[in-house]
C-alpha positions as CSV (number, residue, x, y, z in Angstrom):
1,M,-0.1,0.0,0.0
2,T,1.2,3.4,-1.0
3,N,1.4,5.8,2.0
4,K,0.6,9.3,0.7
5,T,0.9,12.1,3.1
6,L,-1.6,14.8,2.8
7,P,-0.3,18.3,2.1
8,G,1.0,19.9,5.5
9,H,0.7,16.6,7.6
10,D,4.4,15.9,7.0
11,K,5.2,18.7,9.5
12,Q,2.7,17.5,12.1
13,P,3.7,15.4,15.2
14,D,3.5,11.5,14.3
15,D,1.1,10.8,17.2
16,I,-1.8,13.0,15.8
17,T,-1.8,11.5,12.3
18,C,-2.7,8.0,11.3
19,A,0.4,5.8,10.4
20,S,-1.8,3.9,7.9
21,C,-3.7,6.4,6.0
22,G,-1.9,9.5,7.1
23,R,-5.1,11.4,8.1
24,F,-5.5,13.6,11.0
25,V,-6.7,11.7,14.2
26,G,-5.9,14.1,17.0
27,A,-6.2,12.7,20.5
28,L,-8.0,9.5,19.2
29,T,-6.2,6.3,19.8
30,R,-7.9,4.5,16.7
31,C,-8.2,6.0,13.4
32,P,-12.0,6.9,12.6
33,H,-11.2,6.6,8.8
34,C,-9.4,3.3,8.4
35,G,-9.6,1.7,11.9
36,A,-5.9,1.4,12.4
37,R,-4.6,1.8,16.1
38,V,-2.7,5.1,16.6
39,H,0.2,4.9,19.1
40,K,0.4,7.9,21.4
41,R,3.1,9.3,23.8
42,M,2.8,8.0,27.4
43,S,2.3,11.7,28.6
44,V,-0.9,12.0,26.5
45,R,-2.4,8.9,27.9
46,A,-1.4,9.9,31.5
47,C,-3.2,13.2,31.2
48,R,-6.4,11.5,30.0
49,Y,-6.6,9.2,33.0
50,A,-5.4,11.9,35.3
51,A,-8.4,14.1,34.0
52,I,-10.9,11.4,34.9
53,L,-9.4,10.8,38.3
54,L,-9.2,14.6,39.2
55,G,-12.7,15.0,38.1
56,T,-13.9,12.1,40.2
57,V,-12.0,13.5,43.4
58,G,-13.4,16.9,42.7
59,L,-17.0,15.6,42.7
60,F,-16.3,13.7,45.9
61,L,-14.8,16.8,47.6
62,L,-17.7,18.9,46.4
63,Y,-20.1,16.3,48.0
64,L,-18.2,16.6,51.3
65,M,-18.3,20.3,51.3
66,S,-22.1,20.3,50.7
67,I,-22.9,18.0,53.6
68,N,-20.4,19.7,56.0
69,K,-21.0,23.2,55.1
70,D,-22.8,25.1,57.8
71,I,-26.4,26.5,57.0
72,P,-26.0,30.3,57.0
73,I,-27.3,32.2,59.9
74,I,-29.4,35.2,58.7
75,K,-31.2,38.0,60.5
76,V,-34.9,38.3,60.1
77,S,-34.5,41.9,58.7
78,E,-32.4,40.6,56.0
79,I,-35.1,38.3,54.5
80,T,-36.4,39.5,51.1
81,P,-38.9,38.1,48.6
82,M,-35.8,36.9,46.5
83,M,-35.1,34.5,49.4
84,N,-38.4,32.4,49.0
85,F,-37.6,28.8,49.5
86,A,-34.1,29.4,50.8
87,Y,-32.7,27.0,53.4
88,V,-31.6,29.2,56.3
89,R,-30.8,29.1,60.1
90,I,-32.3,31.7,62.6
91,I,-31.3,32.1,66.2
92,G,-33.7,34.0,68.6
93,E,-36.1,34.1,71.4
94,V,-39.6,32.6,71.5
95,V,-42.0,35.5,71.8
96,S,-45.5,33.6,71.7
97,D,-46.9,30.6,73.4
98,P,-46.7,27.6,70.9
99,R,-50.1,26.7,69.4
100,I,-50.8,23.0,68.7
101,Y,-53.6,22.2,66.4
102,R,-55.2,18.9,66.6
103,S,-57.8,16.8,64.7
104,G,-59.0,14.1,67.1
105,D,-55.8,12.3,68.3
106,R,-53.7,13.6,65.4
107,V,-51.5,16.6,65.7
108,E,-52.0,18.6,62.5
109,S,-49.5,21.4,63.1
110,M,-47.7,23.5,65.6
111,R,-46.5,27.1,65.3
112,F,-44.7,29.7,67.4
113,E,-43.1,33.0,66.9
114,V,-39.3,33.9,67.1
115,S,-37.6,37.1,67.4
116,D,-33.9,37.6,66.7
117,G,-33.9,41.4,67.7
118,T,-34.3,42.6,64.1
119,G,-37.7,41.3,63.5
120,D,-40.2,38.4,64.2
121,I,-40.7,35.3,62.1
122,M,-43.4,32.5,62.4
123,V,-42.1,29.0,62.7
124,Q,-44.3,26.2,61.5
125,A,-44.3,22.5,61.7
126,Y,-46.8,20.0,60.1
127,R,-48.3,16.7,60.7
128,D,-45.4,14.1,61.3
129,I,-42.8,16.6,62.2
130,A,-45.3,18.3,64.6
131,Q,-46.2,14.9,66.0
132,G,-42.5,14.0,66.5
133,L,-41.7,17.3,68.3
134,L,-44.6,16.6,70.7
135,A,-43.5,12.9,71.2
136,A,-39.9,14.1,71.8
137,G,-41.1,16.8,74.3
138,K,-39.4,19.5,72.1
139,I,-42.2,22.1,72.8
140,P,-40.7,25.7,73.1
141,R,-42.0,28.0,75.7
142,M,-42.2,31.8,75.6
143,G,-38.8,33.1,76.7
144,D,-36.7,30.0,75.6
145,N,-33.8,30.6,73.3
146,V,-34.0,28.4,70.1
147,E,-32.1,27.7,67.1
148,V,-34.4,26.8,64.0
149,I,-33.5,25.4,60.5
150,G,-35.9,25.3,57.6
151,S,-37.1,26.6,54.5
152,L,-38.5,30.1,54.1
153,N,-41.9,31.1,52.6
154,V,-41.9,34.7,51.8
155,S,-44.7,36.8,50.4
156,E,-45.8,40.3,50.5
157,E,-48.2,39.8,53.5
158,R,-46.0,37.5,55.7
159,M,-43.0,35.3,56.1
160,T,-42.7,31.9,57.7
161,L,-40.1,29.3,58.3
162,R,-41.0,25.7,57.9
163,L,-39.2,22.9,59.8
164,Q,-38.5,19.9,57.6
165,S,-37.4,17.6,60.6
166,E,-37.7,17.6,64.4
167,V,-33.9,17.7,64.7
168,Q,-33.9,21.0,63.1
169,L,-35.2,22.7,66.3
170,S,-32.8,23.1,69.2
171,I,-34.2,24.6,72.5
172,N,-32.4,26.1,75.4
173,H,-34.9,26.3,78.2
174,V,-34.4,29.6,80.1
175,E,-35.2,29.3,83.8
176,L,-37.3,32.4,84.9
177,P,-37.1,33.8,88.6
178,V,-40.2,33.6,90.5
179,T,-42.3,36.8,90.1
180,S,-44.7,38.0,92.9
181,I,-48.3,38.1,91.6
182,G,-48.6,41.7,93.1
183,A,-45.8,42.9,90.8
184,L,-47.8,41.8,87.5
185,T,-49.4,44.6,85.5
186,P,-51.1,44.6,82.0
187,S,-47.7,45.9,80.6
188,T,-45.8,42.9,81.7
189,D,-44.0,41.4,78.7
190,G,-43.0,38.0,78.1
191,A,-43.2,34.7,80.2
192,V,-43.3,34.9,84.0
193,L,-42.9,32.4,86.8
194,I,-45.4,32.4,89.7
195,E,-45.8,30.3,92.9
196,G,-48.7,30.0,95.2
197,L,-51.7,28.1,96.5
198,I,-54.7,27.3,94.4
199,T,-57.6,29.0,96.0
200,S,-60.3,28.0,93.5
201,V,-60.8,25.9,90.5
202,K,-63.5,26.7,87.9
203,E,-64.4,24.0,85.5
204,P,-66.2,24.8,82.2
205,R,-69.7,23.8,81.9
206,P,-70.4,20.7,79.8
207,N,-70.4,21.4,75.9
208,S,-69.0,24.8,76.7
209,R,-66.0,26.4,74.7
210,A,-65.0,28.2,77.8
211,P,-61.5,27.6,79.3
212,W,-60.7,26.2,82.7
213,A,-59.7,28.9,85.2
214,I,-57.9,28.5,88.5
215,T,-57.1,31.3,91.0
216,V,-53.8,31.4,92.5
217,Q,-52.7,33.4,95.6
218,D,-49.3,34.4,97.0
219,A,-48.2,37.0,99.6
220,G,-48.6,39.7,97.1
221,G,-52.0,38.9,95.7
222,E,-53.9,36.6,93.5
223,I,-54.5,36.0,89.8
224,E,-56.6,34.0,87.6
225,V,-54.8,31.4,85.3
226,S,-56.8,30.1,82.3
227,F,-56.1,27.1,79.9
228,W,-58.0,25.1,77.4
229,E,-59.5,21.6,77.8
230,S,-56.7,20.1,75.6
231,T,-54.3,21.4,78.1
232,Y,-56.1,20.1,81.0
233,A,-56.3,16.7,79.3
234,D,-52.4,16.7,79.0
235,I,-51.7,17.4,82.7
236,L,-50.6,14.2,84.3
237,E,-51.2,15.4,87.8
238,R,-54.6,17.0,87.2
239,A,-55.9,15.4,90.5
240,Q,-53.8,18.0,92.2
241,L,-55.9,20.8,90.8
242,E,-57.6,21.2,94.2
243,A,-58.1,24.4,96.4
244,G,-55.2,24.6,98.9
245,M,-52.7,22.9,96.8
246,P,-49.3,24.5,96.1
247,V,-48.5,25.3,92.4
248,R,-45.8,26.7,90.2
249,I,-47.0,28.1,86.9
250,R,-45.1,29.5,83.9
251,G,-47.3,31.6,81.6
252,S,-47.9,34.8,79.6
253,V,-49.6,37.8,81.0
254,S,-52.8,39.1,79.4
255,S,-55.5,41.5,80.6
256,Y,-59.2,41.6,80.2
257,K,-61.2,44.9,81.1
258,G,-58.1,46.0,83.0
259,T,-57.8,42.9,85.1
260,V,-54.5,40.9,84.8
261,R,-54.6,37.2,83.9
262,L,-52.2,34.6,83.1
263,R,-52.5,32.2,80.3
264,L,-51.1,28.5,80.6
265,A,-50.2,27.2,77.2
266,S,-48.7,23.8,77.9
267,A,-49.4,21.1,80.4
268,L,-45.5,21.1,80.9
269,D,-45.7,24.6,82.3
270,I,-47.6,23.7,85.5
271,E,-45.9,21.9,88.4
272,F,-47.2,20.8,91.9
273,P,-44.3,21.1,94.3
274,K,-44.5,19.7,97.9
275,S,-43.9,23.2,99.2
276,I,-43.2,26.7,97.9
277,K,-41.0,29.6,99.2
278,G,-43.0,32.0,101.3
279,G,-45.9,29.5,101.6
280,D,-46.2,30.5,105.3
281,E,-46.8,34.2,104.4
282,I,-49.8,33.4,102.3
283,E,-53.1,34.2,104.3
284,F,-55.2,31.3,103.0
285,T,-57.7,29.2,104.7
286,A,-57.7,25.6,103.5
287,P,-61.0,24.1,102.7
288,A,-62.5,22.0,105.4
289,E,-61.9,18.2,105.2
290,M,-64.5,16.5,102.9
291,E,-67.5,15.2,104.8
292,T,-68.2,11.5,104.3
293,I,-71.9,10.5,104.7
294,M,-74.1,7.5,104.1
295,I,-76.4,7.5,101.1
296,D,-79.6,7.7,103.3
297,E,-78.2,11.0,104.8
298,I,-78.3,12.6,101.5
299,S,-81.4,14.9,101.4
300,A,-82.7,18.1,99.7
301,D,-82.1,19.9,102.9
302,R,-78.4,19.8,102.2
303,K,-78.6,21.1,98.8
304,G,-75.3,22.8,97.8
305,D,-73.2,20.7,100.2
306,V,-70.2,18.8,98.7
307,V,-69.9,15.4,100.3
308,E,-68.4,12.0,99.8
309,T,-70.3,8.9,99.9
310,E,-70.1,5.2,98.5
311,G,-72.4,2.4,97.3
312,Q,-72.9,-0.2,94.8
313,V,-73.9,0.8,91.2
314,V,-77.3,-0.9,90.2
315,E,-77.9,1.1,87.0
316,V,-76.0,3.1,84.4
317,V,-78.1,5.2,82.2
318,P,-76.4,6.8,79.1
319,P,-77.7,10.3,77.8
320,S,-80.8,9.9,75.6
321,R,-79.6,12.9,73.5
322,E,-76.7,15.4,73.2
323,K,-76.1,17.8,76.2
324,M,-78.1,15.4,78.5
325,P,-76.1,13.9,81.5
326,W,-75.2,10.3,82.4
327,N,-77.1,8.8,85.2
328,V,-75.6,6.2,87.6
329,V,-77.8,4.8,90.5
330,L,-75.9,4.1,93.5
331,E,-77.3,1.9,96.3
332,D,-76.5,1.3,99.9
333,G,-78.8,-1.1,101.8
334,D,-82.3,0.3,101.2
335,A,-81.1,3.9,100.1
336,R,-80.5,4.9,96.7
337,V,-79.2,8.3,95.1
338,T,-78.6,9.2,91.4
339,L,-75.2,10.5,90.3
340,V,-75.2,12.7,87.3
341,Y,-72.3,13.9,85.1
342,W,-71.8,15.1,81.7
343,D,-69.8,13.9,78.5
344,K,-66.8,15.9,79.5
345,V,-66.4,13.8,82.7
346,A,-67.4,10.8,80.8
347,S,-64.6,11.3,78.2
348,F,-61.9,10.9,81.0
349,L,-63.7,7.6,82.1
350,Q,-63.2,5.6,79.0
351,D,-60.8,3.2,80.6
352,R,-62.8,3.0,83.9
353,P,-66.3,3.8,83.4
354,P,-68.6,2.8,86.3
355,Q,-70.4,-0.5,85.7
356,K,-73.2,-2.3,87.2
357,G,-72.1,-4.1,90.2
358,D,-69.1,-2.0,91.0
359,R,-68.6,-0.5,94.5
360,L,-68.0,3.2,93.9
361,Q,-66.7,6.0,96.1
362,V,-67.8,9.3,94.8
363,R,-67.6,13.1,95.7
364,G,-70.2,15.6,94.4
365,E,-72.6,18.4,95.1
366,I,-76.0,17.7,96.4
367,S,-78.6,19.1,94.1
368,T,-82.2,18.5,93.0
369,Y,-83.9,18.0,89.7
370,K,-87.7,17.8,89.4
371,D,-87.8,17.3,93.1
372,E,-85.5,14.3,92.9
373,V,-82.4,14.5,95.0
374,Q,-79.1,13.8,93.0
375,L,-75.4,14.0,93.5
376,K,-73.7,16.2,90.8
377,V,-70.1,15.0,89.8
378,E,-67.9,17.5,88.3
379,R,-64.6,15.7,87.8
380,A,-63.7,12.2,86.6
381,D,-61.1,11.8,89.5
382,H,-64.0,12.4,92.0
383,M,-65.3,8.8,91.2
384,R,-63.2,6.0,92.4
385,V,-64.1,2.3,91.8
386,L,-63.3,0.5,95.2
387,N,-64.3,-3.1,93.9
388,R,-64.8,-3.7,90.2
389,S,-67.6,-6.1,89.5
390,A,-66.4,-9.4,87.7
391,S,-69.3,-9.0,85.1
392,A,-68.4,-5.3,84.7
393,V,-67.0,-5.7,81.1
394,A,-67.9,-3.2,78.3
395,K,-70.6,-4.8,76.1
396,P,-71.7,-3.5,72.7
397,M,-74.9,-1.5,72.6
398,A,-78.1,-3.8,72.6
399,K,-79.1,-4.4,69.1
400,G,-82.3,-2.9,68.1
401,R,-84.4,-4.2,65.3
402,K,-82.9,-4.0,61.8
403,T,-84.3,-1.1,59.9
404,R,-84.0,0.4,56.5
405,L,-82.8,4.1,56.7
406,A,-85.9,5.3,54.9
407,D,-88.0,3.8,57.7
408,I,-86.3,5.7,60.5
409,T,-88.6,8.7,61.4
410,D,-88.6,11.6,64.0
411,A,-90.9,9.4,66.2
412,M,-87.9,7.0,66.6
413,K,-85.6,9.7,68.3
414,G,-83.8,8.2,71.3
415,S,-84.3,4.5,70.2
416,I,-81.7,2.1,69.2
417,C,-81.6,0.8,65.5
418,T,-79.4,-1.4,63.5
419,V,-78.8,-0.6,59.8
420,T,-76.8,-2.1,57.1
421,G,-75.3,0.2,54.4
422,V,-72.3,1.4,52.5
423,L,-70.1,4.3,53.9
424,G,-69.8,7.3,51.8
425,D,-67.6,10.4,52.1
426,S,-66.6,11.6,55.6
427,R,-66.1,14.9,57.1
428,T,-64.3,16.1,60.3
429,I,-66.2,18.0,62.9
430,S,-65.2,19.3,66.2
431,G,-64.6,16.3,68.6
432,G,-65.3,13.6,66.0
433,I,-66.0,12.5,62.3
434,V,-69.2,12.1,60.3
435,Y,-69.7,9.5,57.6
436,R,-72.4,9.4,55.1
437,L,-74.3,6.0,55.2
438,S,-76.6,4.8,52.3
439,D,-78.5,1.8,51.6
440,D,-81.0,1.1,48.9
441,S,-83.7,3.2,50.4
442,S,-82.0,6.5,51.6
443,Q,-78.9,8.1,53.1
444,M,-78.1,9.3,56.7
445,D,-75.3,10.8,58.7
446,V,-73.4,8.5,61.2
447,V,-71.6,10.4,63.9
448,L,-68.4,8.9,65.6
449,W,-67.3,11.0,68.7
450,D,-63.6,10.8,69.4
451,R,-64.3,10.4,73.2
452,Q,-66.2,7.2,72.5
453,M,-64.3,5.6,69.4
454,P,-60.5,4.5,69.5
455,P,-58.3,6.4,67.2
456,G,-57.4,3.3,65.1
457,L,-61.0,2.9,64.0
458,R,-60.7,5.6,61.3
459,D,-58.0,3.7,59.6
460,T,-60.2,0.8,59.2
461,L,-63.2,2.8,57.7
462,A,-63.3,4.1,54.2
463,P,-65.8,5.1,51.6
464,G,-67.3,2.1,49.8
465,L,-67.1,-0.2,52.8
466,P,-70.2,-2.2,53.7
467,V,-71.0,-2.0,57.4
468,E,-73.7,-3.0,60.1
469,I,-74.1,-0.1,62.5
470,T,-76.0,-0.1,65.8
471,G,-76.7,3.3,67.3
472,K,-79.1,5.8,68.9
473,V,-81.3,7.8,66.7
474,G,-80.7,11.5,67.2
475,D,-80.9,14.9,65.2
476,F,-78.9,17.9,64.7
477,K,-80.7,21.1,63.5
478,G,-83.6,19.0,62.5
479,V,-81.6,16.3,60.5
480,L,-81.8,12.8,61.8
481,Q,-78.5,11.0,62.5
482,L,-77.3,7.7,64.0
483,V,-74.8,7.8,66.9
484,P,-73.0,4.4,67.9
485,R,-71.5,4.5,71.4
486,Q,-68.4,2.2,70.9
487,E,-66.3,0.3,68.4
488,K,-68.2,-3.0,69.0
489,D,-71.4,-1.2,67.5
490,I,-69.7,-1.0,64.1
491,R,-69.3,-4.3,62.1
492,I,-67.6,-4.5,58.9
493,L,-69.1,-6.8,56.4
494,D,-67.8,-8.6,53.5
495,D,-69.3,-8.9,50.1
496,G,-71.6,-11.7,51.4
497,G,-72.8,-9.6,54.2
498,D,-71.0,-11.4,57.0
499,S,-68.1,-10.0,58.9
């Protein structure tokens, strides 16, 4: 084969031309024209492999830098709309009580406000993150120093920082000095810590949206402390909420019509120490020891007295409709008295409700209703089972006759019916959930109250599920509804109609 060198190629280095066809191949090791192998100098091959190695090492170093680089600390005043979705770190002080939003037993979100001295920003956590913070006890309090990491959400109206993980919140709890109640004024800012004796406990009325209120007194004065039902439910030692008990409370000051009050935001902010400093200086008359009497000593002449008694449960009557009380008939010998309490008390008795045959010790206020003497119980811990009946096991609601939905009328209010149908869409209401039940004749709402149904029941119910439900017929704003009382009153059916 004749090797013809192209014009000008005789002056180029041998390793950039093909020794077979004489054409230019550049850095290639095989000629693209004739396929012959082109021999390169060792330095060229070394540079090629070194470039690959250096590129790989460079990428690895960039990865290490990205995971070890500190997230920048910024000031709230430096945040602009151009920083929307930026991942930042903010260090500051909590300037508002945290607010926790629940739907039944599920935590939907938590939010609190942080100030770094240049401005304020709202910090938010949702669902699993909020639930994780609550489970870990990482609930900031007003006055605590925090470090938060998250993504910014900036708009013209407001700016927020959203936590992506519970580890992105670091809390340095600040211990506050005890402040005299007499020194508190409407202009007092931030969180304060008070110590004193409880002089009164005001429980909200059944089905009321009012908060709990306790009055605390120290040597300098007294103040009302308010908190919501959800906070009360989280207080582990709520049996200590009695007049005469020492208490230590951390809260934020507010005022209403010129009267200074204290807000308790979390159950973690109330303690019941055995003693308090300066307790001897408080002029407080402890309530007289509770009087214990026999049932036959309870009479209308003692209306308004708070007494303790005990007896055997002979009858338990659930409320016939909403806003009606529970009735428990207590017997001792030939004497009987009816105990009454509302759903708010019953919600705390789910694990230990009074049952027929129980020996019960109870504290309550003597009252009358339609000339009948009764004992009104205000708190769940004022009823104590002394001897649980062996037969006192929760039973499902007695089954009523099977009924089509179309056959349920206003005349059947208060009666028990059993219906079979298919669940439809659900909607959440305050304290429960409503499912639309339908059969081949009509449709009706089925109301499941959180205080009566276990949280896991929601996970087993879904639209399109065939069920058999036993419940009491009620109504809401003139619309009939069915209300089962416990989980056993709901039976899931298979396609053949059996569970």
